[in-house]
C-alpha positions in Angstrom: -55.7 -0.3 11.7 -57.9 0.4 8.7 -61.7 0.4 8.8 -62.0 -3.1 7.4 -59.6 -4.5 10.0 -61.4 -2.6 12.8 -64.8 -4.0 11.7 -63.4 -7.5 11.5 -62.0 -7.2 15.0 -65.3 -5.9 16.4 -67.2 -8.7 14.6 -64.9 -11.3 16.2 -65.5 -9.8 19.7 -69.3 -9.8 19.3 -69.2 -13.4 18.1 -67.3 -14.4 21.2 -70.0 -12.7 23.3 -72.7 -14.6 21.4 -70.8 -17.9 21.8 -70.4 -17.2 25.5 -74.2 -16.6 25.8 -75.0 -19.8 23.9 -72.7 -21.8 26.1 -73.6 -20.3 29.5 -76.5 -17.9 29.2 -76.0 -14.6 31.0 -74.0 -16.3 33.8 -70.6 -14.7 33.8 -71.7 -11.7 31.7 -71.1 -8.3 33.2 -73.7 -5.6 32.8 -71.4 -3.8 30.3 -71.2 -7.0 28.2 -74.9 -7.5 28.3 -75.6 -3.9 27.3 -72.9 -4.0 24.6 -74.6 -7.0 23.0 -78.0 -5.4 23.2 -76.7 -2.2 21.5 -75.2 -4.3 18.7 -78.6 -5.5 17.7 -79.3 -1.9 16.5 -76.0 -1.3 14.9 -74.3 -4.7 14.2 -71.3 -3.2 12.4 -70.4 -0.7 15.1 -68.2 -0.9 18.2 -70.7 -0.8 21.1 -68.3 -1.4 24.0 -67.6 2.2 24.9 -71.2 3.4 24.5 -72.3 0.6 26.8 -69.8 1.5 29.5 -70.6 5.2 29.2 -74.4 4.5 29.5 -73.8 2.4 32.7 -71.6 5.2 34.1 -74.2 7.8 33.4 -77.3 6.0 34.6 -75.8 3.7 37.2 -77.4 0.3 36.6 -78.5 -1.9 33.7 -82.1 -1.5 34.8 -81.8 2.2 34.8 -80.4 2.2 31.2 -83.2 0.0 30.0 -85.8 2.3 31.5 -84.1 5.6 30.3 -86.3 7.4 27.7 -84.9 7.6 24.2 -83.7 11.3 24.4 -81.6 10.4 27.5 -80.1 7.4 25.8 -79.1 9.4 22.8 -77.1 11.8 24.9 -74.6 9.0 25.2 -71.9 9.2 22.5 -72.3 6.3 20.1 -76.0 5.6 21.0 -78.3 6.6 18.2 -81.9 5.9 17.3 -81.3 2.4 16.2 -79.4 1.4 19.4 -82.1 3.1 21.5 -84.8 1.3 19.7 -83.1 -2.1 20.2 -82.8 -1.4 24.0 -86.4 -0.3 24.4 -87.7 -3.2 22.2 -85.9 -5.8 24.2 -87.1 -4.3 27.5 -90.7 -4.3 26.3 -90.4 -7.9 25.1 -88.9 -9.0 28.5 -91.7 -7.2 30.4 -94.4 -8.8 28.3 -92.9 -12.2 28.7 -92.6 -12.0 32.5 -96.1 -10.6 32.8 -97.6 -13.3 30.5 -95.7 -16.0 32.4 -97.7 -15.1 35.5 -101.1 -15.5 34.0 -103.0 -18.4 35.6 -100.2 -19.4 37.9 -101.0 -20.0 41.6 -99.1 -17.5 43.7 -98.3 -20.3 46.2 -96.2 -22.0 43.5 -95.3 -18.9 41.5 -94.1 -16.4 44.0 -90.6 -16.5 42.4 -92.0 -15.5 39.0 -94.0 -12.7 40.7 -90.8 -11.3 42.2 -88.9 -11.8 38.9 -91.6 -9.7 37.1 -91.7 -7.0 39.8 -87.9 -6.7 40.0 -87.6 -6.5 36.2 -90.2 -3.8 35.9 -89.4 -1.7 39.0 -85.8 -2.0 40.0 -83.7 1.0 39.0 -86.6 3.3 38.2 -86.1 7.0 39.0 -89.7 7.4 40.2 -91.9 5.4 42.4 -94.4 3.1 40.7 -97.3 1.2 42.3 -98.4 -2.1 40.9 -101.3 -4.4 41.8 -101.5 -8.1 41.0 -105.0 -9.6 41.1 -105.8 -13.2 42.0 -108.9 -15.4 42.0 -110.2 -17.5 45.0 -107.6 -20.2 44.4 -104.9 -17.6 44.3 -104.3 -18.1 40.6 -103.1 -14.8 39.0 -105.6 -13.0 36.9 -103.4 -10.1 35.8 -101.5 -7.1 36.9 -101.4 -3.4 36.3 -99.7 -0.2 37.3 -102.1 2.1 39.1 -100.0 5.0 40.3 -96.7 6.7 39.6 -94.8 9.3 41.7 -94.8 9.6 45.5 -96.7 6.6 46.8 -99.2 7.2 49.7 -102.9 7.1 50.4 -103.4 10.3 48.5 -102.0 9.1 45.2 -103.1 5.4 45.2 -106.8 5.9 46.1 -107.4 2.6 48.0 -111.2 2.7 47.3 -110.6 2.9 43.6 -108.1 0.0 43.8 -110.6 -2.2 45.6 -113.3 -1.3 43.1 -111.0 -2.3 40.3 -110.4 -5.6 42.0 -114.2 -6.2 42.3 -114.6 -5.4 38.6 -112.0 -8.1 37.8 -113.7 -10.6 40.1 -110.6 -10.8 42.1 -110.6 -12.5 45.5 -107.1 -11.4 46.6 -104.4 -8.9 45.7 -100.7 -8.4 46.0 -99.4 -4.8 45.9 -95.9 -3.7 45.2 -93.9 -0.5 44.8 -90.3 0.5 44.4 -88.0 2.7 46.3 -85.7 4.6 43.9 -83.2 5.0 46.7 -82.7 1.3 46.9 -83.8 1.1 50.5 -86.0 -1.8 51.5 -87.2 -0.3 54.8 -91.0 0.2 54.8 -91.9 3.8 55.5 -94.7 5.0 57.8 -96.6 5.9 54.6 -96.1 2.3 53.3 -97.5 0.9 56.5 -100.5 3.2 56.5 -101.3 2.5 52.9 -101.0 -1.3 53.5 -103.4 -1.1 56.5 -105.9 1.0 54.6 -106.0 -1.3 51.5 -106.1 -4.4 53.7 -109.0 -3.0 55.8 -111.1 -1.8 52.7 -110.4 -5.2 51.0 -111.5 -7.1 54.1 -114.8 -5.2 54.0 -115.4 -6.4 50.5 -114.0 -9.9 51.1 -110.8 -9.3 49.1 -107.7 -10.5 50.9 -104.4 -8.5 50.6 -101.8 -11.3 50.6 -98.6 -9.2 50.5 -97.0 -5.9 49.9 -93.6 -6.2 48.2 -91.0 -3.4 48.1 -88.5 -3.4 45.3 -85.1 -1.7 45.9 -81.7 -3.3 46.3 -83.4 -6.6 46.5 -87.0 -7.3 47.6 -88.9 -6.9 50.9 -92.0 -8.9 51.6 -94.5 -7.7 54.3 -95.7 -11.3 54.5 -92.3 -12.9 54.9 -91.5 -10.5 57.8 -94.8 -11.1 59.6 -96.2 -7.7 59.0 -99.2 -8.9 56.9 -100.3 -11.1 59.8 -100.1 -8.1 62.2 -102.0 -5.9 59.8 -104.7 -8.5 59.3 -105.1 -8.9 63.0 -105.5 -5.1 63.3 -108.1 -5.1 60.6 -110.0 -7.9 62.3 -110.1 -5.9 65.5 -111.2 -2.8 63.7 -114.0 -4.7 61.9 -115.2 -6.2 65.2 -115.3 -2.8 66.9 -117.3 -1.5 64.0 -119.8 -4.3 64.3 -120.2 -3.8 68.1 -120.4 0.0 68.1 
């Protein structure tokens, strides 16, 4: 097969992928096909099938590929600066879209969008990241930000600073979230301690902690499993003991 025939065959394959997406969206796409089409945006005349498979094999998941820094991506044979730029640009656009979609929505009716955003930005990361979502008194979402990276505990998140930032934003409530790179959804002792500390400090300043969400191989909600109710009751008892002492 000469170069012209090879390019024609590759072009036909990519067009079939595009037609498949236009007909069904991403339903039925494998991660390899999704990444292949992304890479082709950077080098539309190149065969991106093998680089896509190699990247998934190297980094494990589609999310991990999207989060991999440019030097790491370019270690994969067939992925150059243009492919890497396409991947990072698409990732940044998706993140901004999901974040902007939250703005102004009430958490009661927009919890699925919150989890979509958190899952997209956190799942598959190689390091722990701690994110806060701020809400007003009607639980409409004011915004979100990443406040810590690395091992997540009370020594790295600084709960007092977090509550101060919430006050500066005129927030009446918060949702906190972090990821487990291992994929485990089991809350650790440090996770429990951090949640109690933030909830207690928030209560003192009339800022309610609505939930703590863990992102791993799925999502885990402290509120859904009844842990937030237990923690709020513990905080209430602590506040009462402080007032009576």
